[in-house]
C-alpha positions in Angstrom: 4.5 -21.0 34.8 6.0 -17.8 37.0 5.5 -14.0 36.7 6.0 -10.9 38.7 3.6 -9.2 37.2 -0.8 -9.1 37.1 -1.1 -8.5 34.0 1.2 -11.7 32.8 -0.6 -13.9 35.0 -4.0 -12.8 34.0 -2.6 -13.2 30.0 -1.3 -17.1 31.0 -5.2 -17.9 32.7 -6.7 -16.4 29.0 -4.3 -17.7 27.3 -4.8 -21.5 29.0 -8.4 -21.7 29.8 -8.9 -24.9 27.7 -6.5 -26.6 30.3 -8.0 -27.5 34.0 -4.6 -28.0 35.6 -2.5 -25.1 35.1 -0.1 -23.4 37.7 1.0 -19.7 37.6 3.6 -18.8 40.4 3.7 -15.4 42.0 4.8 -13.5 44.7 1.5 -11.8 45.9 -1.5 -12.6 47.1 -4.0 -13.9 44.1 -8.1 -14.9 44.1 -6.8 -16.7 40.7 -7.7 -20.6 41.7 -4.4 -21.4 38.7 -2.4 -18.8 41.1 0.1 -19.9 43.8 2.0 -17.9 46.0 5.4 -18.5 46.7 6.9 -16.1 49.0 10.3 -15.6 48.9 13.1 -17.3 51.7 15.9 -16.1 53.3 18.8 -15.7 51.1 16.6 -15.5 47.5 16.7 -12.3 45.8 15.2 -12.6 42.3 11.1 -14.6 42.7 13.0 -17.0 39.7 15.5 -18.2 42.8 12.3 -18.9 44.6 10.1 -21.0 42.1 13.4 -22.5 41.0 14.3 -23.7 44.6 10.8 -24.8 44.9 10.5 -27.0 42.4 12.7 -29.4 44.6 13.0 -30.0 48.2 16.1 -28.2 49.9 17.0 -26.5 53.2 16.1 -23.3 51.8 12.7 -24.1 50.0 9.0 -24.7 50.5 8.2 -28.6 50.0 5.2 -28.9 47.5 3.7 -31.8 45.5 3.1 -30.8 42.0 0.6 -33.2 42.0 -1.4 -32.0 45.0 -1.1 -28.7 43.2 -3.0 -29.6 39.7 -5.3 -31.2 42.0 -5.9 -27.7 43.5 -4.8 -28.6 46.7 -2.3 -25.6 47.6 -0.5 -27.1 50.4 2.7 -25.1 51.9 4.8 -26.7 54.2 8.0 -25.0 55.4 11.3 -26.6 55.8 13.5 -26.1 58.7 
């Protein structure tokens, strides 16, 4: 899931607490263990663009392995 609203982030956490592995992408720093910050990259205007383009490896993306994130490893690898 993704959201720009901290209330929605909290609601996601409450609604999905029965699941150990879950992710909520946000554009801000968060101390929630299920949330991961994704910054806007050059040329991106809307947060959904950031989330969608980062689901793959692209010239304007952060590369990540979704399985690593689900296992608690928040690793950012910026592409050039």
